[in-house]
N, C-alpha and C positions, 0 to 999 in steps of 0.2 A: 813436744814438738809440733803439734797440732796448731798451737796458736802462734808459734813461731812462721809457720806456713801461712797462717791467716795474715800475719802482718805483712808478710813480704808480698802476698798475694795484691792487697790494698795498695802498697805503694806501686805497683805494676799497674793496677787499676788506674790510678791518680795519673802514673806518668804516661801511659797510653791512651789516656783520655777515654775511658770506658765510663759510660753513663750509667749512674745508679737508678734503682728504679725508685719508687714514691716512698721506700723505706730508707733511703740511704744505702742499699746494699748494690754493689756493681751488677751489672746484668750481664748474662751469658755472651760469651763470644766463641766463635766455632772453635777457636783453640781451647777454651777450656769448659768445655758445655760439660755438666755433669750428669749424675744421676738423679732422676725425679724421684721425688717423695711426696706423698699426699699425705695430710695430717687433718682429720676432723676433730672438733673441739666443742665441748659445752661445759659450763660450770652452773652452779646453785640452781639444779632442776628443782629442787624443794617437793619430790613427789610428784610432781606436775606429768601425769604418764601418758596424758591423751594423745600426744603427739608422735609417740615412738613409733605409731605405724607410717608415719611420713618418713623418718629419719630411715627405716630400713631400706628402702629402693633408692634412696641417695647413696647411700654407702655400699649397697650392691652394684649400684651402676659404676661407681667409682673402682670396685674391686674388678669388675668386667674390662674394663680398660688400661687398667695399671697393676703392678704385681707388688707394689710398696706401699700399701695404703694401711694408715694407722687410725684409731678413732680412741679419744681421751676425755676423761672427764677430770675435771679441776675443783670437784667436793661439793660438800653441802647438796647431797642427793636425797635426805630425809626431810622431813617436818615441813607442813606446810599444805596437804592433802590428807584429808580424813580416810580417803580410800588407803592409802598407803599407812597411814600413821596408827590406824585403828584395824588394821588387817588382823586377823587370829595370829599372825605371824608377821610381827610388826616389821614395816619395811620390804618384806620379801616381794611383792609385785614389783619395784623398782629393779631388785637384782634379777628378776627374773626377766624383765625386758631388758635390762641393760646387757643381758647374757645373749638375749635372742638377736639383738641388732649387731652382736660383734665387739662390743666394747673391747679393747685391749688393757687397760689400766685406768686407775682412779686414785688420786690423792685423797687422804682421809680429810673431811672438811670437820668444822667444829660442830655443827648438827648430826654427825654421824653418830657421836656419842648420846644423841638425846634419849634414846632408848635403853642405855646403859651399856656396860662393858659386855656383859655375857650375851645380851641380843646382838651386840655388834661381832662378835665372835661367830654366832650363828650366820649372821649375813655375810661375813667375809668367806666362811666355809662355802655357802652357797655360790658364791660367785665364780665364774668361770674366768676371771680375771684376777690379777693381783691388786689388793691395796696397798699403797705406799706411803712412808712418812719416815724423813730422815731426823727428825727433832723429838720425837716421843721416847721415853723410856718408861717400859711395862714393867720391870722388874719386882715391883712391889705392887701392882696391881693384878686384875684378871684379864685384862685385854691379853689376846695370843698377839705377840710382838710383829707388827708388819715389817715387811723389808723396807729398807730406808730407800732403795733404788731398785730398779727392774732394768735388765737389757734385753729388748725385743729383737729378734732379728728375723726378717724378711726377705728372701730372696737375696739372702748373702748381704743385706744393709742392715747395720745395727744401729737402733736408738739407744741411748742411756738415758730414761727418766729419773729424776730425782725428786722426792717428794717434801714438800715444806707445809706446815699448818702453823696458822696463827695462834699466839698465845697471849693476847692482849687482856684477858680477864685478871682478876684478882689471883695472886700467887704464881703469875706466868703461866695460868692454864688457858685453854680454848673458850670460846663464848658458849658453853652449855652449862647446865646446872652443877654445881660444885660436887654434890653427891654422885655423878656419871665419872668424877675423875679420881675417884678415891684410889691413892698408890700409883698414880701417874704423874710425871713430871717432864718438862719440856724445857728445851733450851732454844735459842734463837734460831729460827729457821735459815735466815741467811749465815749464820756461823756453820749450821749443819751442812747445808750445800756445799760451803767452800771447803768444808774437810775434804771433800770427796775428789778436789782437782787433781790430785796426783794419783787417786786408786787406779789400778792398771785396767779394770773394766771401764772405767770412765774415758781413760786415756786412749783405749783402741777403739773405742765406740765412733761411728761414722758420723754421728750426731748426737747433741748433750741439749737434753731440752729439760730445764724447771719445771715441774708441774705441781703449781702451788695452791693451796688454799691460803692467802697471805695479804690479800689487799693490794691495791696500786703501791701505795708507798713502801709495802714490804717489799715488792717485787723490785721497786728501784734499788732499795737498800740491799737486796740480796744480787743485783746485778753490781753495784759496787764493792761488795764483798767479794765477789767472784772475779773482779777485775783487778786483783793486786799488782799482777804483773805488767799491767798496762791493757792488756786486752783480755775480755773475759772467757773462760773457758767453756761456758754457759752459751749455747747458740741462739735459744729460743726461750722464753717464758710463757707458758699457758697458766693463767692464773685465774682465781675466783675469790670470793667472799664478801666485797662490797659492791656487788650487782652492777658493775659498770659496763659500759659497751666501748672499746676502743680498740684501734689498732695502729700502736705507735713503737718508735724506735728510742731508744736510750742506750747511749754509749756503743751504737753499732748492734744492738741486741734488740731483736723486735720482742714485743711484749703485745699480748691481746688479753683481752676479757670479753665474754660474749653476753653480757647482760645476766638475766636470770629467768627462772621458770619455762624453760625449754621455747622461749620464744624464737630464739636464733640458733642456727648451727654454723659455727665458722669451717671453712674450707681452706687449706694453707696448701700451695704446692710450691716445692723447694727444689731448685736444682743444687745438688750437694758433690762436690769434688775433693777428694783427699782431706776430707773433715772441713771444708769451708764452705759456707751457704753462698752461692753464687748469684742465685736469684730467689725472688721470694714474691709469691703473688697471693693475694688476700680476698676471700670473697665470703660474703656474710649471706647466708640462706635464712630467707625469712619463712619459719615453719607455720606461720599464721595464716599463711597464703592458701590456694587451693593446688596441694600438690599430690602426686600419686600415694596410695596408701597400699601397704601390704596387708591383704585381706585376713591372714592368720593371726597377725599380731592386733590388728583391730576388734577380732573376735574376742581375744585375750583379755584386750582392755576392756571392752563391752562387757565382759564376764567380771571383770574386779570391779567395775562401777555399778554393777546389779545389786545395791545395797540399799533398798527401798527405806530402811529404817533412818537413813540419813535425810532423807527428802520430805519428811513430814512437816507440816508447818506448825511453828511454834508460836509467832507472833508476826505482825506485820511493821513495817518502817514506813513511815509518811515521807521520807526523801531519802537519797543518796547522803550518806554520812561522809565528813571529811575525818583526818586522822584524830583532831582533836575532838571532833564531835563523837567519834567511837568511842576514846578516851573517857568522856563524859559518861557515855550509855555504859561503859564497863564498870567504872569505878562506882557508880550510881547503884548499881546491880550488887556488887561486893558489899557495899555499905550497908545496904538493906539487908542482904542475905544474912549478915553477922551482927545487926545492930551496933554497927561500932560508930563512935564520933567522926571517924575518918578514915578512908579508903584510899590506898595509892596502887597505881600501877605503872611500870616502866614502859614507856611507848615502844621500846626494843621488843618487848614481849607482845605486842599488838600487831599481828601478821598481816592482816587485812582491814577492811573498812565494811560497815553495813551499808547494804544498797536496798535502795526502794522497792517495796514489795515483801513477799514471804521471807520471813527468817527461819531457816531452817537447822537441823542439827548440824549438817554439813556446813553452813555458815560459822556458826559457833566454833565448830573445831578448826575452822580455818583460820578465822581470828586468833584463836588461843589453842595452838597446837601441841603445846609442849607438857601438858598432863602435868602441870603444878599443884602442888598442896595449897590450901589457904589456912592462914593463922591469924591470928589476933594478939596483940600485945600491949602493955602498960608502957609507955614511953612518956617523958618529960617533954614539954615544948622546947627547951634549951637544947636537948639533944637532937630533936627534931629538925630544928634550925641548922645546926651544924651538919646534920645527914643531907638535910637538902641542898647546902650550899656545896657540898663535896661530892654529891651522887650524880647520874644521869638523868637525862629528862624523862618527867613523868607526869600523868595526870592523877587528878584528885578529886575527891568528892567529900564532901561533909562539914568542914570549916572553909573561912574566909583566911585567904593566904596572899599576899600582896609584898612587894618589894618598894621600900620606901627610903629614898635616900641611901640605895644600895644596901639597905639591910632587909630581911624577911620578917613580916608580921602577920602574927598568926591571931585571928579573931574567931569567936563563936559564929558571927555573922558580919556581914558589911555594915561597917558604919559602928560596930560594938567597940567595947574596949579591948586593947591589946591583952593577949594572955600572958601571965607572966612566964618566966622560964621555968620556976617550978613546977606549973600546972602539970599534972598526968592526965593524958587521954588515952583512949581506948582507939587504937590503928588496926586496921586489917591489910595485908600484906600478902604476895605469894611468898612460898618457902625458897623461891631464887634469890629474891630479895632478902629474906631474911637470913639465907645460908652465906650470902655475900658479906651481910654486915652484921656479924655475929655480937659486937660490940655495941648496937644500938639496939638490937631486938632481943632483950635479954628476960625480961619478965613476960614469959610466955602466960595468956590468958586461956587461949583455947586453940586447939588443933584439930581441923574438921576431916572429917573420912572421906570426902569426895573431892575432886579436882575443881581448880576455878572454872573450869567451862563447865562443868556440871551444876555450879551454881548460877552461872548465866543462864542456863537452860531454864533451871526452876524459876528464875525471875521472868525470863519470857513466858512462860506458861501462865505466870498469874496476872500478865497484863490484859487491860480490856481495851484500851486505846492503843492507837498504832504510835510505836516508838518515835520520838520526835527529840533531837536534840540541836535542831537549828542556831546556827550561831555561836553554841556552847564552846568555850576554849578556858578550861581549868589545867593550866600546864606550869610546871614548874619546871625551869630550865637552869 
């Protein structure tokens, strides 16, 4: 019924000459003026807590002038700030601050699983808001099953939020360490959301929002799947995952992402009548600017940041490092720490770059936040070549690897003889890579006690000269 109303409304809007706004949604007319709803959104905060003190006054001001104000998160609230990731109660500073600013709901992101299912259960219990995800099956896992959707009512206005999480890793799992996914399974997020089209709670909501950690292409697929009848039953998609910044409309459905790391807060002001979005206004608030701060939250953040052990100097960097230069540093440190012939590291696991000046534990844990284990294996050159050809982008150190006439060549050093496919080498990898590629990393040589980040720290402590990898690019794409 709701979407039939929307179809009639659009026909009338066109026939009567109603002008659409910048998103292609007809503007209000005096005859059709609806209920004003304000929705704030962020995604991919990754533990960057320092700007929560600026968020609270913005939300409070909106609530002082409107009675239908909602605040949502599109996932990946963890992994990226040592203050959060290495808190005695992993992740709890984020939940505490999200509670304090009045968050209404968050979808699960893939990095919510980085601390393991038991810790995620603790953080979900700590939250005063629900976590949602429609496409996870927890029946064989430790994770307490999140609700697939939630209907939040404010002053008689109901928004149904349906959650969807990406599952693009091996085995249709989200992009977190496989050990964190034991017993969990995931279906297509688009399929899961579409299955709720006829659900009574969804049909009777005044607005339906897909709250996703699915990526832009995933959100487009979701809208396609939700539009089987010609018009989408989803009115708005608030997304995350690939750290993009956009405000677009696809098949007449607005869809947004707000970048990452709490640089921006999106404010959507919608006019809704009889389940139809009549107007839509988008404002992007830059939280890096000089904005009013809530003193109580600022004091709480300062207390969390009071961790002097993170700010001691380990070594220094001679220059700002690019991503590839940071990869050179990383793999050199791991190779030397393990005395391997070759060390590799996936670029997706290098989350920041080295900056000129002092290098501190805080910086190392920001570059390498996941707590991955370190292992060495014996692997043949032939198997490695096939692995590199089918794997994601990586940095490496120790051997000379080049592509000649479309084929990988591996040598001990530049200009040396090509190693035979039967040659076995000792390779160091993190246990995320080895778990995803169990058929490649079979012959274990050693499993190390500490995390990869700990070995980076040990390597830095031993350096006498400033770290410099200027111009270095050892990448396998």
